[in-house]
N, C-alpha and C positions, 0 to 999 in steps of 0.2 A: 820227576815230573811225569804225569800221566800222558800216554799217547792220545792223540786227538779223539779217536773213537771211543775212549773211556771217560772223557770229560762229562760232567753233568749236562743234561740237555737244555735246561733253562738258560745258562750263560751262553751256550752255543747259539741258541735261537736269538738272543739279544744281540750277540755279536754279528750274526748273519743279517739280522734286520738293520743293524746300524751301518753295515756295509752295503747292503742291497737297496735299501730305501733311498739314500742320497743318489745312488747310481740310477735308480729307476726314475726319480724326479729329474735328474740331470738328463737322462736319455729322453724324457718327454719334451724337454726344452731344446736340446742340442741335436739329437739324433732324429732326423725326419723320418716319417713312415715311408714305405716303399713308393706310394703314389698319393699325392694330396689333390683335393678337388675343391674348387671354389665355384659357386654358381651365382651369377649376377642377374638381377632382375632388370629388364629393360623398361623404358617408360611406356612403350606401346603395349598396354595390357598385361604387364608383368610377365613377359616371355623369357624363359631362362636361357642364359648363355653360360655354358659350363666349360671350365678350364681345368684340366688335369695336368699334373707335373710331379717330378720327384720332390721338389722343394718349393714352398710358397711363403712369401712374406707379405704382410699387410701393414701399411702405414696409415694409422687412423687419422692422423693430422692431414695428410695430403690426399687420403682416400685412394691410394694406389696399391694395387696388388701386383707383386712381381713373382712370376712363376719361372722356375729354371729346371732344366733337365727333362727331356722327353715330353715337351709340352704338347698337349692336344686340346684343341678347342672344338666345341660342338655347339652350333647355333641352329637348332632345328627350324625356328620360325623363319629364317632366311635361307635354310637348306645349305648351310655353309659348314665345312669341316676344315681345320687347319692343323699343321704340325710345325714345330720350330724347336730351336734350342732354348730360347728364352722368349717370354712375352710379358708385357706390362699392360695392365688394364687401368686406365685413367677414368674413374667413375664420374668425376665432375666434368671432364671434357668429353666423355662418352666416346673414347677412342681406345684402340688396342695397338700397341707397337710390338710387332713380332721381329725377332732377329735370329740369325743363324740357320741356314738351310731351310728357309721358309717354304712350305708347300700349302697352297689353299685350293680347295676343291669345292665347286658348287654343283648342286644337282643339275644334271643335264650334261655334265662333262667339262664345263669351263674350268680352267685351272690357271694358277700363277705359281711360278718358281722364282725365288729371288733371295738375296741375302738379308734384306730388310723390307718389311711391308707394314704400312700403317693402314688400319681399318677404321674409317670414320663411320661409326654406327648409325647416326642420324641420317647421314647422306647416303648410306649404303655404297660407299666408294672406297676403293683400294688405291694406295699410292705405293709403288714398288720401286726399290733401288737395288741395283746389282752389286756384286763384289767388284773391287777395282779390276779393270781390264776384262770384265765379263759383261754379260747382258742379262736382262730379265727375260724370262720365257713365259709367254702366255698362250694358252690353247683355248680357242673358242669354237664351240660346236655351232656350225652355220647350217641352217636348214636350206637344203638344196631342192628346188622345185623340179625334180626330174619327172619326165613323162615317158614311160616305156623305155627307160634306160638312156634317154636323150634329154638334154637340157631343154627346158621350155623355150628358152631364147637362145639363139646362137650368139657366140661371143662376137663382139664388134670387131670388124676388120680394121687393121692398122693401116693408116694411109701410106701409100708408096712415097718414100722420101727421096727417090732417085731424081736427080736433076738432069734435065736435057741440055746439051751444049748448044 
């Protein structure tokens, strides 16, 4: 028998193609690319909402996109960014369910940290749930009307609650 490097080239190419082609096709179906992206169009003037993740699946019947692994959402029209372990975009209901170490940031510095967050797109509303025995954390940037380093209005005095005998 001839060593591998001395075999005629045509049979080797056919053998290589017969081994590589199914693996390539299988890889396109089973092995996800490094980062997948889906862009949804919203009803208000077709503004894009982009979700990136390691793996994404789309169920054409239910019209649900499931994104898993390093999920990143960008919604420039509402100036919202989000990260999570998983997200599901329900296009019929126009909602996104985030889960796993969810962090949502809005322009201006407002943010939410939770285990699960539902974003209701049409209402522009977030509903956040914590991990068990934990709490949701929200940070809101509040404009303070300071004048010369002093608050424009002094804090109200608390009433003296001491009773006289």
